[in-house]
N, C-alpha and C positions, 0 to 999 in steps of 0.2 A: 656508317663505316666507309661507304664509297666516297663520301665527301671528305672524310678524314684522310683516306688514301690519296685522293686528288691533291689535297693541300700539302701533304708531306712530300708528294712527288712533283709538286709544281716546279717549273723551271726557275732557276735563280736569276736568270737574265730576261728582262722583259723590254720590249721596244716602246717604252713610255718615258716621257720627260719626268725628271724628278720634281716633286712638289707641284704636281699638276693634277687636274681632274680627269685627264685623258685615261680612258679605259675603265672609268667608274660609272658611266652614264647609261648602262644597260637597263632597260625597263623591267626586265624579269630575271630571276635567277641571280647567279654570281658570275662576274667576268673573270678572266684570267688574272687581272690585277686584284680583284677582290680576293681571289684564292691566294695570291701571293701575300697580301696583307694578313690574311688569316694564318698563313704559314709563319709569318713573322710573329704574330701573336702567340702561336703555339710554341715557337722557339723561346719566347720570353717567359712562358708559363710552364705547362705540364711536360714539355719535351726536355726540360732540364730539372735536376733535383730541386726540391723545395728550398733547400738551403743555399742553392746557387742563384746568383742574380746577374748572370752574364747578359749584357745588352741594356741594362737599366741605367748605366751612366754613373757619374760620381756621386749622385744623391744617395746611393746605397751606403756610403760611408760617412754621410753628413749627419752628425748627431744633433744639429740645431737647424735643420733645413727650414727656411722660411721664404721660399721663392716659388715661382711657377713651375720649376723643374722638380719639385719635391716628389718623392715616391707616391704620396697619397693622390696627387693629381695625375701622374702617369698611369697608375694602376686603375683609377676610376675611369679615366678616359678610354682606356683599353676595354674595360668592362662595358661601358655604354655603347661603344662601337660594336662589340660582340652581340649585345642585345638587339641592335638594329639589323645586323647581318642575319640573326636568327629569324627575323620577320621575312627575309627574302626566301629562305629555304627552311621552313619550319619543320619539315619532316626529318631533317638531319640534325638530331639533337646531340649526338655523341661528341662531336667536335666542340660545339658551343658550350656544352656542359663542362667538358674537360678544361677549356680555356677559362670559363667564367669561375668555376669553383676554385681553380688554382689562383685566380686573381683575388678572390675573396680571402683565401687563406693567406696570401701575401699581404693583403691589406691589414690582416690581424697581427702580422709579425711586428715584434717590438721595434725593429729598425725603422718602421714607417711612422711610429708615433712616439719614439723616444725623445723627440724634440721638446716634449712637455717639460723636461727637466731644465730647459733653457730659460723658462719664464718664472720669475720669482713668485708671481701670484699663484701660479699652479703649484709650486713647491710648498707654499704655505697652507694649502688646503688639506683638511684631514683625509680627503679621498685620494690624495696623490699616491701613486702615479697613474691612477685611473684616467685614461685619456678622454672619457666621455662624460664623466660625472660633474665636471665644472667647465662650462663654456666650451671652447675648442670646436665650434661647429664646422670649422674648415676640415676637420677629420670626421666627426660623428655624422655630419650631414651626408657626406659622400658614402660612408660606410652603410648608413641606413638605406640610402637609395640603391646601392649595389645589392644589398641583401634582398630587398624586395623585388628588384629587377631579376635577380637570379631565380627567385621563386617563381616569378611570373613567367619567365622564359622556359624553365626546366621542369616546373611542377615538383621540384625537390623541396620538401618542407623541413629538411634537417636542421637548418639554422633557426627556424621558427619553433620547432618542437624540442630538439635536443640542446640547442644553444651553441655557444662558442666561448672560448676563453681568450682573454687578453693577458698574455703572460709577461710579466716584468722580469722575474727571475725564478729560481727554483722554489721559492717560498711565497712569492707574491703573485697572485693572479686574480682576474676579475671575470666572473661568469655572467653572461648575458644571453637572453634570447632576443629575437627580433623585436617582439612586442615590448620587452623590458627596455631595450635601447630606445625605442620610440617614446615610451613613457618617461624615460630619464630626460630626453630632449624636451618633451612637452612640459614637464614639471619646471624646467628652467625657463622656458619661454613664457610661461604663465606669470613669472615674476618680473618680466619686463613690461613696463607700461610707458606712457608718455609718447614721445615722438618716434619711438622705434618699437611700438607694441608688438609682441609675439616674435621678436627677433632675439637672437642669441649671439654673443660676442665670439670673436675668433681668438685674437692674439695678444692679450685678452681684453683689450679696451675698445675694439671696433666691431660694430655690427654691420657686416658686409651684406649687401643685397644678394649677390650671387651665391654666397655660401649658404645663406638661409633658405634659398629657393630649393636646394637639393633636399633639405630636410622636409620641406613642405610638400615636395613631390613624393617623398617617401610616405607621408601621411596619406596622400591620395592613393598611392599604390596599395597601402595596407587596407584601405577601405574597399578598393576594388576586389582584393583577394579574400577579405574576411568580413566584409559587411560594414555598414555605417558605424562611425565612432563620433559621437557628439563633441567629445573633447578635441579631437583632431580637426573636426570641421570648424569649430569656433576659432581655433588658432589660425587655420587657413584664411578664414574670413578676416580676422584681425590683421594678419600680415598683408593681405591684399589691400586692405584699407591703408595700412602704413605706407606701402610703396606707391599706391595711387596718390596719396597726399604729399609724400616727401621725395618721391623718386626723381621728379624733374627738378633740375637745378635752377636757382634764381639767376644764374649767369646768362641764361638764354635758352631758346627752344632746342638748340643743338647740343646742350650740355645736360648730363644726368648725374645725379649724386652717386658716389661710389659707396660710401658707408656712413654710419652714424658713430661719431666719437663720443663715447660715454663721458669722457672728460676732455673738453669742457661742455659737452652736451650739444653738439652741433652736427649737422650733416655736412660731409666733406664732398665737394664737387670733384669730378674727374675731367681731365682734358678731353678734347674731341678725338679720342682714339676710336676708330670705327669698330675695332675688334671688341673693345670693352662695351661700347654703347650698344651694339647690336646684341651682344651676349646678355647684357642686362635686360634689353627689350625681350629677348627670347625667353627668359626664365620667369618673368613676372609681369602680369598686366599692370604697368606702372602708372597709367593715366587713363582718363576717360576717352582720350583721343585714340588710344590703341589698346583695346582689351580683347585678347584672345578669349574664346568661350570658357576655357578653364585652364588651370595651372598645368594641365597635362601636356601642353604644347612644348614646354621645356626647351631643351637645348637646340632641337632641330630647326627651330625657326632661324636660329643663327646661321646654320648651314644653308637653309633655303634662301635667305636674302643675301648672304655674303659669299658662300661657296658655290651657289647655284647647283645644289644637289638636286637630282631629279625628284619630282613630286611623288613618284611611286615609292621612293625611299622615305622622304620626309613625312608623308601622310600616314605612315605606319606607327609613328611614335605615340600619338594620342591613344591608339589602340592598345599599346602595351600598358598604359596606365589605367585606361577606363575599361578595358576588356572588350571594347567595341572595334568596329572597323572603319569608323568615320574618318575622313581626312581632315586636314587643317582648314579652318575657315579663314577667309581673307579679311583683313582689317587695315584701314589706312593708318599709316605711321608718320611721324615727323621725318623730314628730310635729313639724311645723314651726310656727313662730309664725304667727298669722293676719295680723299687720300687714305689709303689703307696702311696700317702700321703693323709691326710685329709679324707674327706668322701669317696674318692675312695677306700681306704683300707677297709672300712667297707662294701662297696657295691660289690667290685670285687677284689679278691686277686691275680689275674693273672697279667701278664705283658701287656704292651700296644702293640697294633698292628702296622703294618707297612703301613696300608692303611687307607684312609679317610672313606671309606664306602663300 
């Protein structure tokens, strides 16, 4: 409650430069800037009515959103940052639970996944408009990881036990529990063999490395919370083999494959964008030259190498997935180009590092 009051009462004006890490490098607890960011999260979520979407931008009215600004990506990023903040002050759960639960409920809102009607392949499916029953891992993967992180951080098993509804209209809705969602994803992944084994397509003819990594992180979280699951473990192993074999591009050591195109059945290379490359590296051990000890390292390696987040923050992410307190192990990685693009350029002007964490 105290932390909640501090956040709500935080000063609106802070003496920090925009798009910088200034004020976020405290080794313990939460800085004033951390509290300001949490206030922003609170304003986006539970401090406004569930039906209101003030502050989320034009994506709230985009019925065919297929870009990096889509609601599914905004909401999931907010949720992941909230989970990390909870590791800083784990005794203060009220605020984190309020933000995180509202984020999950917003993720379930039809306006987040109504874009499925924009794809003819989705419309042809007998399961339409269910957004998780056919491909669409760019939504289901994030949803699964959010649900498991929420349970891990808050110990609230509501979504696991009582489930949730994906509501299309007054007569069409789809009921899932966390485990049923994971099994639905797993069943589809088991049908994918060949050069992208254990992957699942997004939109709907591309199997993106990054999107699938979220689902495989969810498999890891489920086993952390509820015990070993041979089915999920087999899929994780198969996917790691896929990325280790096909993740590095034939274009050269500084290039990595973005996704597998189901038609014509080839891996598509991505240009040397430091943001994308480091994010791919962060989420999956893609080669024998750079293998984090397990998939649990996930996104925070990206922040460790590119954003220079303090190790005290980064090292907590594996603990969220494994249930332990071990920090990140270090592994040698290929050299990344020094030119940062996209939001990386705004957040950090330096070059990329040579180490995972």
